[in-house]
N, C-alpha and C positions, 0 to 999 in steps of 0.2 A: 862618402865621408865629407863632412863640412868643417872647415876651419874658420874661426873668428879671430880677427885681428883688431884690437882696439887701440885708440890713441886719444890724446887730448887732456889727460889729467895733469895735475900739478899743484903748486902752492899759490894761493891768491888771498888777498886781503878781503875782509868782510865788505860786502857791497859790490865786489867785483864779479866778473863773468868768466866762464870757461865753456868750451864746446867739446863734447866728447863725440867720437865717431867709432863705429864698429863695422868692419867690412867682412862679409861672408864670402867664402870661396869654396870651390869643390863641386861635388855633385848636388846641384840645387835644382829641383824641379818645381817645388811648390812651397814657398814661404807663406805660412799662415799669419804668424804674429812675430813682431820684433819688440824687444823691450829692454829696459834698464832696471837693474836692481842694485841695492847697495847694502853693505854691512859695515856698521860702525863698531869700534872696539867695545866688546862686552854686550853687544846687542845682536838680535837675530837679523838675518837677511830680510829685506823688505822690498816690495815693488816700488819703484820710483815712477815709472811711466811705461806705457805700452801702446803699440799701434798695430792695427790689424791690416790684413790685405786690402780691406776696403777703406782704409784710412781713418777708422774710428780710433779715438785716443782715450786713454784712461790715465789719471794722475793720482798720486798720493795727495791727500789733503795738505800735507806739509809743504808741497812744492807747487801747488796750483797758483797760477798767476806769475810764477817766477821761472819755471822750467818749461821748455817746449820740445816735444819729441817730433821728429820728422824722418822721412826715409827717401832714398833714391832707388827706385826699383831697378833701374838700368844698371846700377852699380852694386846692388844687393847690400846697401849700406844704410845703417840707422844712425841718427844723430841725436844728441841731447844738448840743447842750448840751455845753459844754466846762468841765470842773471840774479842779481841781488843776493849773492851767496851769503850764507850765514855760517858761523862756526859749527852749528849743529848739522850742517851738510857734510862735514868731514867724514869720510868713509872710503872704502874701496868700492868702486862701481863696476858692475859686471853687466855685459850685454847677454841677452838670451835670444835665440832665434828658434822658432818652431818650424821645422820642415816636415810637412806631413804630420805624422804623429810623434816625431822624434824631436827632442829638445837638445840644443847645443848651447854651451856656455863659453864665453870668452874667459881669458885669464884674469881680467880685472885691471883697473887702472886706479891709482890712488888720487883722491882729491882731498886737499887739506886747505881749510879756510881759517886764516888767522884773524884774531879779533883786534 
């Protein structure tokens, strides 16, 4: 079993920055992909960014140039550095980790950007 513990959300003014982190613990043999998703009120959950075992990254168009995903393999932790935040970035952010063929989700952390 794998547990994901996230942190770093909060309230920030437009133009500000936040850094999210998500640490995986438990029986971890083979992490394939780590990523961040978000769900805004009234909208479907969407991919924000992902990073593969080989460090290939993928970003939603809406966050390219503003957000950066990274990971620390030794700590089984994935990060999301969010800069130049906009009110439309307001959402609950979830981390997802794929271990082998199994996907695990964190509980989510709220990010609120005020205008």
